[in-house]
C-alpha positions in Angstrom: 32.8 -9.8 23.0 30.2 -11.7 25.1 29.8 -8.8 27.4 29.1 -6.5 24.4 26.4 -9.0 23.1 24.8 -8.9 26.5 24.7 -5.1 26.7 23.3 -5.0 23.2 20.6 -7.6 24.0 19.6 -5.5 27.2 19.4 -2.4 24.9 17.3 -4.1 22.4 14.9 -5.4 25.1 14.4 -1.8 26.2 13.8 -0.5 22.7 11.5 -3.4 21.5 8.0 -2.5 20.7 5.9 -3.6 23.9 2.7 -4.7 22.1 3.4 -7.2 19.4 0.6 -8.9 17.3 1.1 -12.4 15.9 0.1 -11.3 12.4 1.2 -8.3 10.4 -1.2 -5.4 10.3 0.2 -4.2 6.9 1.5 -6.7 4.3 2.6 -6.5 0.7 -0.1 -7.1 -1.9 2.0 -9.7 -3.8 0.0 -8.6 -6.9 2.2 -8.1 -10.0 2.3 -4.5 -11.0 0.9 -3.1 -7.8 2.7 -0.3 -6.1 2.9 -2.4 -3.0 3.7 -5.7 -4.5 6.9 -6.4 -2.6 6.8 -4.4 0.7 4.9 -1.8 2.7 6.8 0.3 5.3 6.5 3.5 7.5 2.9 3.5 8.4 1.8 7.0 9.9 -1.7 7.1 11.3 -3.5 10.5 12.1 -7.1 11.8 12.3 -8.8 14.8 10.8 -12.4 15.9 10.7 -13.6 12.6 12.2 -11.8 10.3 9.9 -8.5 8.3 10.3 -6.0 8.4 7.7 -2.8 6.4 7.2 0.1 7.2 4.9 2.5 4.4 4.1 5.3 3.5 1.5 4.9 0.8 -1.0 7.7 -0.8 -2.9 7.1 -2.7 -6.2 10.7 -3.9 -6.6 11.8 -1.0 -8.7 10.7 2.1 -6.9 8.8 3.5 -4.0 5.4 5.2 -3.9 3.3 6.6 -1.1 -0.2 5.4 -0.4 -3.0 6.9 1.7 -5.9 4.9 3.3 -8.8 6.4 5.1 -11.5 5.1 7.5 -14.1 6.4 10.0 -13.3 3.3 12.1 -9.8 2.9 14.0 -8.2 -0.4 14.5 -10.1 -2.3 17.2 -7.4 -4.6 18.3 -9.6 -7.6 17.8 -8.0 -10.7 16.3 -8.2 -10.7 12.5 -9.1 -6.9 12.4 
């Protein structure tokens, strides 16, 4: 079993996201009744006509809804951004 654990750990290290940030870029709102009160998942970023858009899925504890955000500025990578 130990060999299998080692192989699995090696696989995970190859598949792990190479650029981690210490804080979440997306987080639940924790606001009662909000569509994203419990969780946010599946961010998908794209650009169109000079704007950036991001679709994402919010979960309110009972169901899922899709959100859409837009901006003319893309993520800068600066701390706290």
